[in-house]
N, C-alpha and C positions, 0 to 999 in steps of 0.2 A: 492802547485803546481800552477804555473801561466800558463795560456793558452793565446797564442798570435797568431793572424792571420797576415800573411804577405800578404798584399793586395794592389793592384792598378788595376783598371779596364783596364788600358792601358797595352798592351802586350809589351814584350821586354824591361822592365825597370829594370830587375835584381832580380825579386822575387825568382825564383828558385835558382839562383846562391847564393843569400843571405840565402835562406832556408838551402841549403846544407852546406855552409861554415861557417855561424854563428853557426849553430848547432854543426858542427864538432869541431870548436874551443872551444865552451862551454863544450862539452864532454871531450875534451883534458884537460880542466881545472878542471875536476873532477865532473862536474854536470851531473846528469842523465837526458838525453834529448830525447824526443820523437818527431819525425816529422811525421805529418799526411799529406799525399799527397792527396788533395781533388780536384785536377785538372785532368780531363779525359785524358789529354795529357800524364800524368804520368812522367814528366821530372825529378822530384826529385827522383822518383823510379829508372829510368834508369840511372840517374846521379850518383847514389850510387852503380851502378854495378848490380842491380837486373834484372833478366830476367823476364819481365812481362808475358811472355807466360807460365812460370812455377809456377806462383803465384796461390795458391788455395783459399786463403781467403784474400780479399782486403777491402778497405774502401767502395766499392760498396756493399759488403755483410753486412757490419756493418750498412749501411744506409737503406738497403732494406729488411733485414731479422732479425732473432733473434740473429745473430752472435754478439758476444761481441767484444769490442776493443781488449781485451787481446788475443782473438783467432786470430786476424789479425796482431799482432805485430811481426815484424821480427827484429832480431838483426843485426845491421850493423857490419859485421866482420872487417871492415876496421879501425874502431875507437872504443875503449872501451867506454861504457856508452852511446852509440848512438843507437837509435832504430827507426824503421820506420813502419808506417801503409801504405802499398803500394797502388797505384792506377792502374787500368787497364782501357782499352777503354770502358768496360761495364758501367762505371760510367756515360758516356754520356747519357744513357737512364734512369738514376735514377729519374730525375725530372718528366718525363712522368709517370713512374711507381708509383710514390708516390703522384700523383696529388690529389687523394681523401683521403689521409691519414690525420686524424686530427692532428693538431699541428706538422706538418711535419718540420717546421722551427726549432724545438727543438730536433730533433732526435739525432744529434751529442752531444748536451749538455747533454741529458739524458744518453747517452751511456758513456760519460766521467765521469758522476757522480757516476757510479757503477763500474768503472774500478778498478781492483784489484792491478795492478802493480803501483808502485809509481815513480814519476818523479819530478825533480825540475822545468823543463820547458817543455811545449808542444807547438810546433810551427805548425801552419796549413798553408800549401802552397796553396793559393787560385787560382782559375782560373781567367783569365783576363776578367771578366764579372760581372754583378750585379744580377745574377740569383739565383736559389734555393740553389746551393752548397755554394756560397759565403754567403748568408743569414744564412745558417746553421752554417758556420764557425764563423761568427760575433756574432751570438746568443750564441755560446758556449764559446766565448773568453772574457778574462779580458781586453784585449787591442788590438790595431791594429798597426802594424809596416808597414810604408809606404815607399817603395823605389821609388825615382823619378830620372829619368835620366836627365843629364845635357845637354839637347838638345832642339831644337826648339819644341814648343808645350808642353813643360814639364808640365806646370801648366794647360794645357787644360784638362778638365775633373776632376781636383782635387776638384772643387766646388761640382760636382755631387757625387764624392767619399765621401766627408764630409757630404753631405746631406743624403747619404745612411747610414752612421754611425749614424747620428742624428736620422733618422727614426727608426733604430734598437734600439737606446737608448731609444726612446720614447715608443715603443710598445713591444719590445722583450727582451731587455737587458739593464736595466737602469744604470748599473755600467760600461759599456764599455767606454774606454778612448783611446786617441791616445798615443801609447807607445813612438813613435818617428818617425822621418823622416830621411831617409838615401839618400844622394846624390850619385848616381852611374854613371858610364861611364863618368867620369870627365876627360877632356883633358885640362890641365892648359894652353896650347898654344892657345886655342880657346877663343877669346873674348866673344863669345856667352855663353860658359860654365860658365865663371865668372859672366856674367849678370844673368844667370839662378840661380846660387848659391845665389846671392844677393836677387833676387826675392823670392826664397824659404825661405830664412832666415827672410826676412821681413814679410812673410805670417805666418810662423810657429814658429818664434822666438826660444825659448829655447828647443823646441821639436826637432830641427834639430841636428843630431849628428855632433860632431866636425870631426869625422873620415869621410873621403870621399873615395869612391871606384873609382880608376882610370880606364880608358879604358885600358884593358890589354889582349893581345892575349892569354896568358897562361890561364887566367880565362875562356875564350871562348872555349879553347881546352879541358880543364879538364873533362867536362861532357861526351864527346865522349869516354873517357877512363874509365868512371864509377868511377871517383876518386874525392874526395874533393881536393881543390887546394893545401892544405898542403902536400898531398901525391903525387901530380903531379909535383909541383915545389914550394918548400917551401921558395925559395929565391926570387921569383918574387914579383913585387910591389903589385899584387893582393892578394897574400898570406899574405904579411905583413899588408896590409890594413884590411883584415878580422880578422887577429889576433888582431890588434889594436881595431877594432870594438867590438870584444868579450870582451876585457878588459874594454872598455867604457860602454858597455851594463851591465856588472857585476857591475861596479862602480855606474851606475844609479839605480841598484837594492839595493844599500846600501851594496854591497859586500857580500850579503848573499848567 
């Protein structure tokens, strides 16, 4: 089982879109995939059609009580092999509630270690911040998947992001690595987008995925219908791009 955090402290870079659609396409390819929504906004949860008001056990309970991850796992009825640990707004108070708990940075890691259900991949959709929830996710992860939008200021904050990963590597999780960098919201007509692509490739080299996610209105619409892009419009450029990303991701894992 490989645990991967999808993380960038900048908001609006495509973390949740990637969380939903990469997981969905991997599941469609026969891999058992668990998505953990550790963002209090709960966009992965609602983007997969779950009603947050009706959720009884969420990632909040996993982090703040004796609740196991297994007890919080919900099957995504839309796609076989796809499961979710949902988030609710209660999660916003978790950091304050756990402020005096020893080794609180390792709560999620410890819960994953005793999880009974088996998965090929666990993806953690992180909030756009460098706080307690993100540190928990990074401590529990084997690697970090970084979406970067092809827009102005794209690389602003990336140094801080990498510093955070290195701090976690030094003190909490010596084995964590950068899984890869995904360029999102790409508009081939814009000169700036191509310049950003060149900058990112120069900075991250072979960590950058060849697949690029285009700016696509259908991708933006799909979450409001609670559907992965493949079930909303499987012929659009966004769906084709995420399908290709899943294939490239599998190839980078050695096809296992």
